[in-house]
N, CA, C and O of each residue as an XYZ file, in Angstrom:
400
protein
N      16.806    -32.810     -8.522
C      15.567    -32.676     -7.794
C      15.167    -31.205     -7.772
O      16.031    -30.335     -7.661
N      13.900    -30.920     -7.873
C      13.391    -29.547     -7.908
C      13.493    -28.904     -6.531
O      13.583    -29.582     -5.508
N      13.476    -27.582     -6.539
C      13.515    -26.824     -5.294
C      12.238    -27.104     -4.500
O      11.146    -26.902     -5.032
N      12.333    -27.562     -3.245
C      11.139    -27.936     -2.489
C      10.295    -26.741     -2.037
O       9.132    -26.922     -1.676
N      10.850    -25.524     -2.048
C      10.060    -24.378     -1.616
C       9.185    -23.903     -2.764
O       9.634    -23.796     -3.905
N       7.949    -23.625     -2.449
C       6.989    -23.185     -3.453
C       6.595    -21.754     -3.130
O       6.245    -21.444     -1.992
N       6.650    -20.887     -4.122
C       6.246    -19.491     -3.921
C       4.731    -19.428     -3.825
O       4.022    -19.961     -4.679
N       4.244    -18.780     -2.787
C       2.815    -18.625     -2.581
C       2.418    -17.214     -3.001
O       2.697    -16.269     -2.263
N       1.786    -17.035     -4.145
C       1.467    -15.686     -4.606
C       0.425    -14.984     -3.746
O       0.333    -13.757     -3.781
N      -0.359    -15.725     -2.979
C      -1.394    -15.108     -2.157
C      -0.856    -14.577     -0.836
O      -1.575    -13.876     -0.123
N       0.383    -14.890     -0.494
C       0.959    -14.422      0.759
C       1.740    -13.142      0.532
O       2.435    -12.990     -0.472
N       1.616    -12.228      1.476
C       2.378    -10.990      1.417
C       3.721    -11.190      2.102
O       3.825    -12.005      3.019
N       4.743    -10.469      1.682
C       6.030    -10.557      2.366
C       5.909    -10.021      3.795
O       5.022     -9.224      4.099
N       6.800    -10.464      4.649
C       6.802    -10.020      6.046
C       7.951     -9.043      6.233
O       9.079     -9.313      5.821
N       7.661     -7.910      6.856
C       8.652     -6.872      7.105
C       8.753     -6.615      8.599
O       7.844     -6.942      9.361
N       9.865     -6.029      9.006
C      10.057     -5.635     10.403
C      10.841     -4.332     10.447
O      11.553     -3.990      9.503
N      10.705     -3.610     11.553
C      11.417     -2.345     11.712
C      12.531     -2.512     12.739
O      12.418     -3.302     13.676
N      13.611     -1.753     12.544
C      14.741     -1.766     13.473
C      15.182     -0.337     13.741
O      15.174      0.499     12.838
N      15.568     -0.057     14.979
C      16.116      1.243     15.366
C      17.511      1.032     15.918
O      17.748      0.088     16.671
N      18.447      1.919     15.543
C      19.817      1.852     16.062
C      20.291      3.255     16.376
O      20.076      4.184     15.598
N      20.934      3.402     17.514
C      21.506      4.693     17.903
C      22.882      4.810     17.260
O      23.745      3.959     17.474
N      23.088      5.867     16.468
C      24.372      6.120     15.803
C      24.801      7.537     16.145
O      24.355      8.499     15.520
N      25.659      7.659     17.128
C      26.085      8.992     17.567
C      24.916      9.734     18.177
O      24.306      9.268     19.140
N      24.602     10.902     17.607
C      23.470     11.686     18.105
C      22.165     11.367     17.386
O      21.106     11.852     17.786
N      22.225     10.575     16.351
C      21.018     10.292     15.567
C      20.540      8.860     15.774
O      21.292      7.978     16.189
N      19.287      8.670     15.476
C      18.679      7.345     15.490
C      18.431      6.930     14.048
O      17.740      7.626     13.305
N      18.993      5.803     13.658
C      18.778      5.250     12.319
C      17.617      4.263     12.406
O      17.537      3.463     13.339
N      16.727      4.328     11.431
C      15.634      3.363     11.378
C      15.668      2.630     10.043
O      16.082      3.178      9.021
N      15.229      1.392     10.080
C      15.257      0.525      8.904
C      13.955     -0.265      8.826
O      13.423     -0.697      9.849
N      13.452     -0.450      7.628
C      12.388     -1.412      7.363
C      13.054     -2.513      6.558
O      13.569     -2.273      5.466
N      13.041     -3.726      7.105
C      13.749     -4.857      6.497
C      12.796     -6.019      6.250
O      11.737     -6.118      6.869
N      13.194     -6.890      5.338
C      12.486     -8.155      5.175
C      12.951     -9.082      6.289
O      13.905     -8.774      7.003
N      12.285    -10.202      6.435
C      12.708    -11.152      7.464
C      14.061    -11.770      7.133
O      14.716    -12.337      8.007
N      14.484    -11.663      5.866
C      15.810    -12.147      5.470
C      16.909    -11.153      5.820
O      18.092    -11.478      5.725
N      16.523     -9.929      6.231
C      17.500     -8.921      6.602
C      17.812     -7.905      5.522
O      18.651     -7.028      5.727
N      17.154     -8.004      4.374
C      17.375     -7.040      3.293
C      16.675     -5.724      3.629
O      15.484     -5.715      3.940
N      17.414     -4.612      3.567
C      16.852     -3.304      3.880
C      15.987     -2.841      2.714
O      16.428     -2.826      1.565
N      14.750     -2.463      3.025
C      13.821     -1.971      2.017
C      13.814     -0.450      2.023
O      13.903      0.175      0.967
N      13.709      0.151      3.210
C      13.704      1.604      3.379
C      14.508      1.915      4.631
O      14.508      1.142      5.589
N      15.194      3.055      4.617
C      15.935      3.476      5.802
C      15.880      4.987      5.931
O      15.595      5.697      4.967
N      16.154      5.464      7.126
C      16.175      6.899      7.370
C      16.809      7.178      8.715
O      17.228      6.257      9.415
N      16.880      8.451      9.077
C      17.449      8.810     10.376
C      16.705     10.009     10.932
O      16.185     10.841     10.189
N      16.667     10.077     12.245
C      16.005     11.159     12.967
C      16.857     11.512     14.175
O      17.676     10.715     14.633
N      16.651     12.716     14.679
C      17.432     13.138     15.844
C      16.851     12.599     17.146
O      17.556     12.519     18.152
N      15.582     12.231     17.136
C      14.951     11.703     18.350
C      14.427     10.297     18.110
O      13.969      9.960     17.018
N      14.505      9.487     19.154
C      14.083      8.094     19.048
C      12.590      7.987     18.721
O      12.176      7.164     17.905
N      11.807      8.823     19.366
C      10.363      8.784     19.141
C      10.023      9.081     17.676
O       9.166      8.419     17.091
N      10.686     10.062     17.094
C      10.462     10.404     15.687
C      10.944      9.273     14.778
O      10.316      8.982     13.759
N      12.050      8.641     15.142
C      12.566      7.525     14.341
C      11.593      6.350     14.369
O      11.341      5.721     13.341
N      11.051      6.058     15.546
C      10.086      4.963     15.661
C       8.825      5.274     14.848
O       8.295      4.406     14.155
N       8.353      6.517     14.938
C       7.168      6.932     14.183
C       7.402      6.787     12.675
O       6.570      6.216     11.971
N       8.519      7.297     12.185
C       8.796      7.242     10.744
C       9.057      5.821     10.256
O       8.720      5.485      9.121
N       9.651      4.987     11.100
C       9.850      3.586     10.727
C       8.502      2.886     10.589
O       8.283      2.140      9.634
N       7.601      3.123     11.536
C       6.275      2.509     11.466
C       5.465      3.068     10.298
O       4.706      2.338      9.659
N       5.625      4.346     10.024
C       4.941      4.972      8.887
C       5.443      4.367      7.574
O       4.648      4.055      6.688
N       6.750      4.206      7.451
C       7.327      3.602      6.250
C       6.875      2.150      6.105
O       6.620      1.682      4.995
N       6.777      1.440      7.229
C       6.301      0.060      7.198
C       4.867      0.004      6.679
O       4.543     -0.834      5.838
N       4.014      0.887      7.175
C       2.628      0.915      6.721
C       2.543      1.224      5.225
O       1.804      0.562      4.497
N       3.290      2.218      4.769
C       3.269      2.561      3.347
C       3.806      1.420      2.485
O       3.320      1.188      1.379
N       4.806      0.715      2.995
C       5.347     -0.439      2.275
C       4.298     -1.536      2.165
O       4.114     -2.120      1.097
N       3.611     -1.815      3.267
C       2.576     -2.848      3.245
C       1.433     -2.469      2.309
O       0.890     -3.324      1.610
N       1.069     -1.194      2.295
C       0.010     -0.746      1.391
C       0.422     -0.905     -0.066
O      -0.385     -1.320     -0.898
N       1.667     -0.580     -0.379
C       2.107     -0.698     -1.773
C       2.251     -2.157     -2.185
O       1.969     -2.503     -3.332
N       2.683     -3.010     -1.274
C       2.813     -4.436     -1.591
C       1.438     -5.048     -1.793
O       1.247     -5.850     -2.707
N       0.481     -4.682     -0.957
C      -0.876     -5.216     -1.104
C      -1.490     -4.751     -2.416
O      -2.206     -5.511     -3.068
N      -1.219     -3.518     -2.806
C      -1.756     -2.992     -4.061
C      -1.144     -3.713     -5.255
O      -1.838     -3.983     -6.236
N       0.121     -4.022     -5.186
C       0.803     -4.702     -6.296
C       0.462     -6.175     -6.369
O       0.660     -6.802     -7.410
N      -0.054     -6.747     -5.275
C      -0.306     -8.179     -5.262
C      -1.594     -8.557     -5.977
O      -1.882     -9.743     -6.140
N      -2.383     -7.558     -6.410
C      -3.588     -7.871     -7.170
C      -3.151     -8.564     -8.452
O      -2.321     -8.048     -9.201
N      -3.706     -9.710     -8.686
C      -3.291    -10.491     -9.855
C      -3.681     -9.779    -11.135
O      -4.795     -9.275    -11.272
N      -2.751     -9.746    -12.061
C      -3.037     -9.127    -13.354
C      -3.971    -10.039    -14.140
O      -3.859    -11.265    -14.104
N      -4.872     -9.417    -14.833
C      -5.815    -10.184    -15.630
C      -7.141    -10.406    -14.935
O      -8.150    -10.638    -15.600
N      -7.165    -10.340    -13.611
C      -8.412    -10.484    -12.879
C      -8.992     -9.101    -12.639
O      -8.262     -8.194    -12.242
N     -10.273     -8.919    -12.865
C     -10.848     -7.596    -12.617
C     -10.875     -7.285    -11.128
O     -11.165     -8.146    -10.297
N     -10.569     -6.042    -10.815
C     -10.638     -5.612     -9.426
C     -12.093     -5.397     -9.061
O     -12.900     -5.070     -9.932
N     -12.453     -5.574     -7.786
C     -13.836     -5.324     -7.392
C     -14.206     -3.874     -7.670
O     -13.423     -2.963     -7.403
N     -15.404     -3.669     -8.207
C     -15.845     -2.329     -8.585
C     -16.574     -1.688     -7.411
O     -17.796     -1.783     -7.296
N     -15.806     -1.032     -6.539
C     -16.389     -0.383     -5.368
C     -16.876      1.015     -5.694
O     -17.826      1.506     -5.083
N     -16.240      1.647     -6.639
C     -16.558      3.031     -6.954
C     -17.228      3.092     -8.320
O     -16.615      2.789     -9.343
N     -18.472      3.482     -8.318
C     -19.200      3.628     -9.565
C     -19.390      5.119     -9.792
O     -19.907      5.828     -8.929
N     -18.975      5.579    -10.938
C     -19.061      7.007    -11.214
C     -20.511      7.446    -11.351
O     -21.397      6.639    -11.635
N     -20.734      8.725    -11.147
C     -22.088      9.267    -11.294
C     -22.601      9.071    -12.714
O     -23.781      8.796    -12.932
N     -21.706      9.216    -13.662
C     -22.112      9.086    -15.058
C     -22.624      7.673    -15.339
O     -23.650      7.517    -16.002
N     -21.935      6.644    -14.850
C     -22.378      5.279    -15.124
C     -23.627      4.936    -14.323
O     -24.445      4.134    -14.773
N     -23.790      5.537    -13.126
C     -25.003      5.304    -12.349
C     -26.219      5.905    -13.036
O     -27.306      5.329    -12.999
N     -26.038      7.054    -13.657
C     -27.170      7.740    -14.267
C     -27.382      7.337    -15.721
O     -28.289      7.858    -16.370
N     -26.580      6.433    -16.244
C     -26.690      6.061    -17.657
C     -28.032      5.416    -17.966
O     -28.556      5.599    -19.065
N     -28.594      4.676    -17.041
C     -29.852      3.990    -17.283
C     -31.068      4.847    -16.967
O     -32.190      4.443    -17.274
N     -30.883      6.005    -16.370
C     -32.007      6.859    -15.984
C     -32.229      7.959    -17.013
O     -31.335      8.315    -17.780
N     -33.435      8.479    -17.005
C     -33.749      9.609    -17.880
C     -33.008     10.841    -17.382
O     -32.886     11.057    -16.176
N     -32.521     11.633    -18.303
C     -31.746     12.824    -17.966
C     -32.632     14.062    -17.964
O     -33.581     14.160    -18.741
N     -32.311     15.010    -17.076
C     -33.020     16.293    -17.055
C     -32.578     17.141    -18.242
O     -31.439     17.051    -18.702
N     -33.482     17.947    -18.715
C     -33.159     18.896    -19.781
C     -32.230     19.947    -19.193
O     -32.584     20.562    -18.187
N     -31.038     20.186    -19.783
C     -30.089     21.125    -19.191
C     -30.593     22.567    -19.160
O     -30.140     23.349    -18.325
N     -31.516     22.939    -20.046
C     -32.017     24.313    -20.074
C     -33.163     24.538    -19.095
O     -33.198     25.550    -18.395
N     -34.094     23.599    -19.048
C     -35.276     23.787    -18.196
C     -35.163     23.070    -16.864
O     -35.807     23.468    -15.894
N     -34.356     22.022    -16.800
C     -34.222     21.241    -15.573
C     -35.355     20.259    -15.372
O     -35.443     19.616    -14.326
N     -36.237     20.134    -16.377
C     -37.387     19.230    -16.273
C     -37.030     17.854    -16.811
O     -36.172     17.701    -17.680
N     -37.723     16.855    -16.261
C     -37.564     15.484    -16.743
C     -38.376     15.318    -18.020
O     -39.439     15.929    -18.129
N     -37.932     14.522    -18.995
C     -38.693     14.323    -20.242
C     -39.972     13.544    -20.016
O     -40.720     13.296    -20.962
């Protein structure tokens, strides 16, 4: 019988952050819900550890969202260069600055 779980390519993975006190330092981890560590670090203060864990989580989510764009499908064209915008318009003469 086939595996009943189906991978959903449109869903992003879920991550969580953890903080642990180890001696004088605070260890932080970004993990998957399965418990696999994705990123880890340590800080001397809890507040800094929490900040860096959340920062790493945000960067991880941004990179996962960027990678989840399906290959072969064109990305939405939000940024149109000046050159392509002006391709259909008449150009000014570079010496005089006048329109033809």
